[in-house]
C-alpha positions as CSV (number, residue, x, y, z in Angstrom):
1,M,83.5,111.1,107.2
2,Q,86.7,110.3,105.2
3,D,86.3,106.6,106.1
4,A,82.8,106.5,104.8
5,K,83.8,108.2,101.5
6,L,86.8,105.8,101.1
7,R,84.6,102.8,101.8
8,E,82.1,104.1,99.2
9,S,84.9,104.6,96.6
10,L,86.2,101.0,97.3
11,E,82.7,99.6,96.7
12,Q,82.5,101.6,93.5
13,L,85.9,100.3,92.5
14,R,84.7,96.7,93.1
15,R,81.7,97.3,90.9
16,E,83.8,98.8,88.2
17,I,86.3,95.9,88.3
18,N,83.5,93.4,87.9
19,G,82.0,95.2,85.0
20,S,85.1,96.4,83.2
21,G,86.3,93.2,81.7
22,L,89.7,93.3,83.5
23,G,89.4,89.5,83.7
24,R,92.3,87.8,85.3
25,G,95.9,89.0,85.3
26,P,98.3,91.4,86.9
27,A,96.0,94.4,86.7
28,L,93.2,92.6,88.5
29,D,95.6,91.2,91.1
30,R,97.1,94.6,91.7
31,L,93.7,96.2,92.2
32,N,92.4,93.4,94.5
33,G,95.6,93.7,96.6
34,L,95.1,97.5,96.8
35,I,91.5,97.1,97.9
36,S,92.6,94.7,100.6
37,D,95.4,97.0,101.8
38,L,92.9,100.0,102.0
39,E,90.4,97.9,103.9
40,T,93.1,96.9,106.3
41,K,93.9,100.5,106.9
42,L,90.2,101.4,107.4
43,D,89.7,98.6,109.8
44,G,92.7,99.8,111.9
45,D,94.4,96.4,112.0
46,K,97.7,96.3,113.8
47,E,99.6,95.2,110.8
48,D,98.6,98.2,108.6
49,P,100.4,98.6,105.3
50,P,102.7,101.6,105.4
51,E,100.7,104.7,104.6
52,G,103.1,106.0,101.9
53,G,102.8,102.6,100.3
54,L,99.1,103.0,99.9
55,V,99.4,106.3,98.1
56,D,102.2,104.9,95.9
57,A,100.2,101.8,95.1
58,V,97.1,103.9,94.1
59,K,99.3,106.1,91.8
60,E,101.0,103.0,90.3
61,S,97.6,101.5,89.5
62,I,96.4,104.7,87.9
63,G,99.5,104.7,85.7
64,H,98.8,101.1,84.6
65,L,95.1,101.6,83.9
66,E,94.5,105.1,82.8
67,L,94.4,104.6,79.0
68,E,92.5,101.3,78.8
69,Y,90.2,101.8,81.8
70,P,89.4,105.5,82.3
71,R,86.4,104.9,84.7
72,T,88.5,102.7,86.9
73,T,91.2,105.4,86.9
74,R,88.6,108.0,87.9
75,I,87.6,106.0,90.9
76,L,91.3,105.4,91.9
77,N,91.8,109.2,91.7
78,Q,88.8,109.7,94.1
79,I,90.5,107.2,96.5
80,L,93.8,109.1,96.2
81,T,92.0,112.4,96.9
82,T,90.3,110.9,99.9
83,L,93.6,109.5,101.3
84,G,95.1,113.0,100.9
85,G,92.2,114.6,102.7
86,A,92.7,112.1,105.5
87,G,96.4,113.0,105.8
88,I,97.6,109.7,104.5
């Protein structure tokens, strides 16, 4: 159940990124890297990113985006809540 919710949030984040005007730059690169790391975790690859690193990366992204992109931040908060519910 948590995996499905996380995948849904990741898809919602992708749509928001595409429609938010983030353009190119460090914020977009950070979010794309975060999405990739989360998908790696969901897929159960052997070279998973460290779990604490995922939570820290989500929190860092929230800090960088919360004023300028509140909808993107809301989605990141959903992801953070889902990771917490999954014990990550």
